[in-house]
Every structure is written in structure tokens, then in C-alpha cells.
C-alpha atoms as one frame of an Amber mdcrd trajectory, in Angstrom:
protein
  23.688  35.621  40.913  24.370  36.596  37.314  27.225  34.145  36.899  26.065
  30.919  35.336  28.684  28.244  35.090  28.262  25.454  32.611  29.814  22.117
  33.182  32.009  21.389  30.116  31.050  17.697  30.310  27.348  18.574  30.150
  27.872  20.836  27.137  29.836  18.135  25.322  27.149  15.596  26.254  24.377
  17.798  24.854  26.260  18.338  21.589  26.999  14.614  21.388  23.336  13.749
  21.910  22.318  16.273  19.260  24.811  14.750  16.810  23.469  11.246  17.482
  19.873  12.406  16.951  20.775  14.069  13.648  22.569  10.914  12.515  19.554
   8.777  13.443  17.207  11.094  11.572  19.396  11.142   8.458  19.904   7.385
   8.653  16.152   6.756   8.794  15.572   9.118   5.870  18.203   7.309   3.815
  16.787   3.908   4.780  13.260   5.021   3.841  14.522   6.320   0.499  16.399
   3.070  -0.212  13.344   1.003   0.770  11.197   3.087  -1.556  13.592   2.486
  -4.436  13.576  -1.272  -3.739   9.764  -1.315  -3.709   9.624   0.678  -6.965
  12.026  -1.811  -8.556   9.885  -4.707  -7.328   6.626  -3.132  -8.545   8.191
  -2.606 -11.968   9.875  -6.009 -12.174   8.868  -7.841 -15.373   7.517 -10.853
 -13.456   5.253  -8.609 -11.357   4.028  -6.782 -14.465   3.310 -10.182 -16.017
   1.380 -11.217 -12.882  -0.631  -7.974 -12.985  -1.579  -8.645 -16.610  -2.637
 -12.193 -15.747  -4.735 -10.933 -12.822  -6.366  -8.400 -15.147  -7.201 -11.029
 -17.757  -8.559 -13.372 -15.060 -10.783 -10.614 -13.681 -12.147  -9.860 -17.144
 -13.389 -13.465 -17.341 -14.974 -13.446 -13.868 -18.433 -12.338 -12.915 -18.301
  -8.763 -11.702 -14.568  -8.654 -12.348 -13.908 -10.405  -9.008 -11.468 -13.306
  -8.944 -12.446 -16.276  -6.803  -9.903 -18.656  -5.284 -11.903 -21.589  -6.669
 -10.787 -23.258  -9.893  -7.589 -21.297 -10.406  -4.749 -22.974 -12.255  -1.479
 -23.067 -10.293   0.100 -20.222 -12.298  -3.057 -18.113 -11.827  -3.016 -18.718
  -8.091   0.669 -17.757  -7.972  -0.062 -14.501  -9.821  -2.972 -13.602  -7.505
  -0.960 -14.450  -4.416   2.153 -12.579  -5.557   0.229  -9.394  -6.362  -1.774
  -9.609  -3.127   1.241 -10.179  -0.933   3.379  -7.562  -2.666   0.722  -4.853
  -2.388  -0.008  -5.956   1.170   3.690  -5.648   1.996   3.781  -2.216   0.370
   0.807  -1.245   2.555   2.543  -2.663   5.636   5.702  -0.668   4.956   3.792
   2.489   4.014   1.677   2.369   7.186   4.819   2.225   9.272   6.527   4.947
   7.197   9.308   2.584   6.157   8.787   3.767   2.572   7.624   7.063   1.110
   3.926   6.326   0.709   3.272   9.540  -1.204   5.545   8.394  -4.025   4.066
   4.905  -4.111   0.431   6.005  -3.961   0.868   8.793  -6.504   2.587   6.482
  -8.985   0.543   3.307  -8.490  -2.884   4.452  -7.213  -4.722   3.065 -10.237
  -2.900  -0.286 -10.095  -3.473  -0.569  -6.356  -7.208   0.145  -6.680  -7.766
  -2.061  -9.694  -5.925  -4.995  -8.189  -7.670  -4.620  -4.847 -11.074  -4.660
  -6.528 -10.123  -7.616  -8.722  -8.652  -9.589  -5.827 -11.054  -8.556  -3.038
 -13.069 -11.800  -3.140  -9.910 -13.898  -3.517  -8.305 -12.118  -0.562 -11.248
 -12.755   1.732 -11.489 -16.401   0.669  -7.770 -16.960   1.220  -7.801 -15.079
   4.522 -10.327 -17.573   5.928  -7.917 -20.477   5.403  -5.604 -21.651   8.163
  -2.645 -19.310   8.110  -4.628 -16.715   6.172  -3.310 -14.557   3.417  -1.298
 -12.123   5.473  -1.211  -8.376   4.879  -4.960  -8.254   4.053  -5.574  -5.279
   6.340  -2.474  -3.547   4.969  -3.584  -4.077   1.355  -7.013  -2.702   2.304
  -5.383   0.294   4.018  -3.233   0.968   0.940  -6.246   0.694  -1.386  -8.168
   3.140   0.791  -5.294   5.656   0.607  -5.108   5.172  -3.147  -8.879   5.807
  -3.404  -8.520   9.009  -1.390  -5.647  10.098  -3.623  -7.709   9.353  -6.743
 -10.639  11.389  -5.393  -8.406  14.380  -4.564  -6.689  14.097  -7.926 -10.049
  14.007  -9.732 -11.291  17.116  -7.901  -8.017  18.959  -8.451  -8.133  18.331
 -12.192 -11.885  18.937 -12.397 -12.613  15.867 -14.478 -16.231  15.084 -15.051
 -17.725  11.885 -13.723 -18.084  10.623 -17.278 -14.307  10.548 -17.600 -13.923
   7.992 -14.866 -14.913   4.356 -14.856 -17.742   3.544 -12.467 -15.328   1.306
 -10.604 -12.978   4.225  -9.853 -15.789   6.553  -8.789 -17.314   4.183  -6.264
 -14.173   2.581  -4.925 -13.800   4.750  -1.837 -17.356   4.081  -0.691 -16.941
   0.363  -1.323 -13.681   0.288   0.625 -15.269   2.077   3.557 -18.214  -0.383
   3.558 -15.736  -3.276   3.425 -13.796  -1.739   6.297 -16.983  -1.475   8.359
 -17.970  -5.063   7.573 -14.438  -6.283   8.424 -14.748  -4.488  11.748 -18.077
  -6.185  12.481 -16.783  -9.656  11.649 -13.780  -9.276  13.972
């Protein structure tokens, strides 16, 4: 009754399975790290920085700082599309934990929020076209996470409201209202 006999094949199988699981875990961690580095390189690529500056200057000329898809020159449309799709892709990958979203959000929260607010009208106009914009929900998700990060960061550092732009203070509420309205239109 006290003698327990283990099958050597079962023991080897268990150790083999454990080794495979460890390798899978480490492989996914490495892949996530490499994906994060690739995204960081892409976000910091000179052409993307140039596109972000163009989007910023376009928004400064638009009513309410919102870029409309109407009357954009080809290079302006390319810049708006590139930024939208890149940040949407970042959101897509972050949602699925294919990149380290904490690194991305901590480093680019302000850029994510500003570009979402600038491109919000453009995104919705483009999304209505045949084929849509793609990644709109993922860009929205990423912007919401960036807004949450910004709110936590503001509370942690005890900044006064006067230190923040009105746009940054109200962004989380606006994103939540947009999320609700997107849910109603679906």
C-alpha cells in the first residue's frame, strides 16, 4: 500500500512537457520584446516623426484642432493615414499582448492622446468609406489606455489642473463618450 511505483516513461514525459512549456513561455517573451523594439524603432523613425509634425500643424489650422478628411493634399492625407494606421496597429498588438503595452503607453501616452484627438474626426470619416480605415477600435482602445495612464500619472505627481492643457484633462471623458456612441451606432 505504501509502495508507489512511477512509470519511467511518464516521468520523462512530464519533464519533457515542462521543458516544452518553459521554452514556449521564454519564446513568447522574447518575441514580445523583439516586437516592442520594432514598434519603438517605427515610432521613432524620422518619417513618422515628420508625419506627426505635419498632423500637428494641420490640426492647428483646423477648427477645434480636428482634422477633416475633406480638402487634404495628398501628402497630408498620407501623413494622417500613416499615423492613424501605425497607432492603430500598435493598439492591435498591445491589446493582444504581442508587445509590451506598458512601455509603449508610458513612453508615448501624450503622442497617442494628441494624435487621437487631432485625427478623431478624420478617423470616423475614413471609417465610413468602403473598406474603412482599419484599426479604428484599436487606436481608440490605445488612446483610452493612454488617457488612463495620464490620469494616474497626474495624480501620482500631484500636478494641479492648471498645469495640464484642457485637452489632456478632459480626454478620458471624451474617449468614454466616444466609446459609448460607437457602441450605439454599431
